[in-house]
Rosetta silent file (secondary structure, phi, psi, omega in degrees, C-alpha in Angstrom):
SEQUENCE: IVGSCMARPVAFMAKEELFEIPVLKQAIKAFGAYPVKRGAGDRAAIRSAIESINKGWATGIFLEGTRTLDGKITNPKLGAAMIASKTNAPFLPVSV
SCORE:     score description
SCORE:     0.000 S_00000001
   1 L     0.000  -43.896 -172.604  -11.187    7.066   -3.955 S_00000001
   2 L   -73.669  -28.704  178.332   -8.097    8.251   -1.905 S_00000001
   3 H   -72.479  -24.146 -173.600   -5.858    7.909   -5.065 S_00000001
   4 H   -78.899  -12.617  179.673   -8.177    9.999   -7.238 S_00000001
   5 H  -101.124    4.504  177.279   -7.710   12.835   -4.724 S_00000001
   6 L  -100.839  160.925 -167.593   -3.947   13.172   -4.974 S_00000001
   7 L   -78.450  -26.404 -177.509   -1.985   15.333   -7.243 S_00000001
   8 L  -130.249  161.226 -171.594    0.356   12.549   -8.291 S_00000001
   9 L   -66.556  148.478  176.769   -0.252    8.783   -8.983 S_00000001
  10 E  -119.438  127.175 -178.474   -0.522    6.421   -5.992 S_00000001
  11 E   -93.914  111.360 -178.732    0.779    2.891   -6.078 S_00000001
  12 E   -98.175  130.457  175.927   -1.296    0.877   -3.557 S_00000001
  13 E   -78.591  125.900 -172.267   -0.093   -2.173   -1.612 S_00000001
  14 E  -126.847  146.655 -174.867   -2.808   -4.720   -2.004 S_00000001
  15 E   -63.794  144.117 -178.884   -3.149   -8.271   -0.422 S_00000001
  16 H   -50.748  -28.652 -175.243   -1.745  -10.900   -2.781 S_00000001
  17 H   -71.044  -20.865  176.095   -5.033  -12.830   -3.167 S_00000001
  18 H   -67.857  -24.093  177.146   -6.449   -9.911   -5.242 S_00000001
  19 H   -81.330    1.344  177.092   -3.872  -10.685   -7.897 S_00000001
  20 H   -88.909  -19.869  177.717   -5.266  -14.198   -8.225 S_00000001
  21 L   -91.106  104.766 -161.104   -8.391  -12.791   -9.830 S_00000001
  22 H   -53.462  -46.489 -176.799   -7.686  -12.245  -13.568 S_00000001
  23 H   -70.447  -44.447  172.277   -9.797   -9.338  -14.387 S_00000001
  24 H   -60.775  -41.739  177.458   -9.117   -7.556  -11.052 S_00000001
  25 H   -56.801  -50.317  179.335   -5.378   -8.208  -11.321 S_00000001
  26 H   -56.707  -46.671  179.158   -5.180   -6.410  -14.645 S_00000001
  27 H   -63.361  -41.281 -178.488   -7.116   -3.419  -13.298 S_00000001
  28 H   -75.849  -31.569  178.018   -5.245   -2.869  -10.132 S_00000001
  29 H   -68.805  -36.075  177.603   -1.919   -3.433  -11.784 S_00000001
  30 H   -58.816  -31.221  175.873   -2.846   -0.830  -14.389 S_00000001
  31 L   -92.611   17.683  176.897   -3.308    1.656  -11.474 S_00000001
  32 L    86.789    7.347  179.203    0.049    0.726   -9.999 S_00000001
  33 L   -73.791  157.539 -179.293   -0.871   -1.640   -7.291 S_00000001
  34 E  -135.591  142.143 -176.318    1.572   -4.243   -6.045 S_00000001
  35 E   -72.729  158.126  173.780    0.963   -7.395   -4.037 S_00000001
  36 E  -139.963  139.393  169.340    1.860   -7.923   -0.294 S_00000001
  37 L   -89.777  112.620 -172.767    1.946  -11.193    1.511 S_00000001
  38 L   -87.089  158.926 -176.742    0.065  -10.296    4.769 S_00000001
  39 L    80.567    6.263 -179.911    1.129  -11.850    8.080 S_00000001
  40 L  -153.105  155.650 -179.307    4.811  -11.742    7.344 S_00000001
  41 L   -74.297  104.453 -162.684    7.388   -9.118    6.605 S_00000001
  42 L   -99.201  107.320 -170.056    7.154   -9.133    2.823 S_00000001
  43 H   -75.777  -34.369  177.651   10.518   -7.599    1.572 S_00000001
  44 H   -64.218  -38.662  173.826    9.380   -7.640   -2.134 S_00000001
  45 H   -67.958  -29.570  170.748    6.487   -5.471   -1.348 S_00000001
  46 H   -64.225  -41.073  178.759    8.652   -3.114    0.680 S_00000001
  47 H   -70.989  -36.651  175.707   10.990   -2.886   -2.263 S_00000001
  48 H   -57.346  -49.614 -178.056    8.015   -2.182   -4.611 S_00000001
  49 H   -58.421  -37.443 -179.364    6.929    0.654   -2.311 S_00000001
  50 H   -67.848  -47.323 -177.206   10.422    2.093   -2.274 S_00000001
  51 H   -58.289  -45.712 -174.911   10.702    1.911   -6.073 S_00000001
  52 H   -64.149  -40.392  170.314    7.422    3.629   -6.535 S_00000001
  53 H   -54.649  -49.632 -178.900    8.469    6.398   -4.151 S_00000001
  54 H   -72.447  -20.355  169.501   11.735    6.857   -5.979 S_00000001
  55 L   -82.519    2.883 -177.970    9.864    7.149   -9.314 S_00000001
  56 L    91.437    0.998  173.742    7.873   10.061   -7.799 S_00000001
  57 L   -82.320  163.887  171.128    4.712    8.221   -6.993 S_00000001
  58 E   -93.288  161.634 -179.030    3.072    8.276   -3.680 S_00000001
  59 E  -123.789  130.763  176.202    2.484    4.877   -2.112 S_00000001
  60 E  -101.564  125.211  176.874   -0.703    3.773   -0.335 S_00000001
  61 L  -126.256  135.415  174.445   -0.636    1.370    2.548 S_00000001
  62 L   -93.131  103.886 -174.077   -3.564    0.423    4.655 S_00000001
  63 L   -49.349  -31.291 -172.476   -1.664    0.358    8.052 S_00000001
  64 L   -93.676  -16.861  175.519   -3.726   -2.131    9.774 S_00000001
  65 L    78.816   10.470 -177.263   -3.704   -4.565    6.785 S_00000001
  66 L  -169.764  178.331  173.350   -7.376   -5.321    7.076 S_00000001
  67 L  -102.613  168.551  173.731  -10.832   -4.021    7.902 S_00000001
  68 L  -128.489  150.455  177.637  -12.581   -4.377   11.293 S_00000001
  69 L   -69.316  -28.896 -177.693  -16.173   -5.044   11.850 S_00000001
  70 L  -101.551    0.346 -179.936  -16.636   -2.236   14.444 S_00000001
  71 L    76.665    0.975  174.325  -14.400    0.294   12.696 S_00000001
  72 L   -73.463  143.129  178.535  -12.028    0.601   15.582 S_00000001
  73 L   -80.397  133.437  176.919   -8.271    1.067   14.747 S_00000001
  74 L  -102.428 -179.129  174.031   -6.210   -1.872   15.537 S_00000001
  75 L   -59.065  127.035 -171.574   -2.511   -2.079   15.678 S_00000001
  76 L   -84.922  151.339  174.809   -0.873   -0.702   12.707 S_00000001
  77 L   -79.757  158.925 -174.278    1.999   -2.577   11.032 S_00000001
  78 L   -89.588   -7.167  179.706    5.432   -1.065   11.005 S_00000001
  79 H   -57.827  -39.650  177.448    6.358   -1.502    7.392 S_00000001
  80 H   -57.067  -41.554 -178.409    4.935    1.844    6.437 S_00000001
  81 H   -70.068  -33.376  179.602    7.158    3.595    8.937 S_00000001
  82 H   -69.165  -43.981  178.992   10.243    1.678    7.780 S_00000001
  83 H   -61.349  -45.291  176.108    9.491    2.702    4.073 S_00000001
  84 H   -65.835  -36.261  176.937    9.051    6.396    5.098 S_00000001
  85 H   -63.936  -48.049 -176.814   12.390    6.170    7.046 S_00000001
  86 H   -67.946  -25.966 -179.438   14.211    4.591    4.203 S_00000001
  87 H  -100.681  -10.066 -168.866   12.955    7.122    1.548 S_00000001
  88 L    52.882   28.421  174.931   12.637   10.205    3.771 S_00000001
  89 L   -75.501  140.226  169.056    9.032   10.410    2.276 S_00000001
  90 L   -58.292  144.822 -174.427    6.435   12.252    4.300 S_00000001
  91 L  -117.851  114.376 -176.518    4.112    9.867    6.161 S_00000001
  92 L  -126.109  101.052 -179.267    0.491   10.693    6.305 S_00000001
  93 L   -72.554  130.999  178.111   -1.791    8.264    8.162 S_00000001
  94 L  -126.887  136.480  176.674   -5.343    8.151    6.789 S_00000001
  95 L  -118.049  134.360 -179.554   -8.277    6.121    8.025 S_00000001
  96 L  -108.194    0.000    0.000  -11.123    5.163    5.762 S_00000001
């Protein structure tokens, strides 16, 4: 939904487990998604985000890395701020 509201393509960072589901893997890759290993600083995912931005795409990152049962915002991960800093890209936090 978020990606369809943008004027340019959005490459979303998605948990690597989603790329283990054959049909879903094909679908999300077709829309520019790339995997991230959650729970650790995933340098490959950060490189993918930077490459997408350098190609003119927006990059979508769910800052908390997960959903919560009560909808309260938890501690955001710092990778998104690092990506914005390295690319001089604007950073727009969005909560869904």
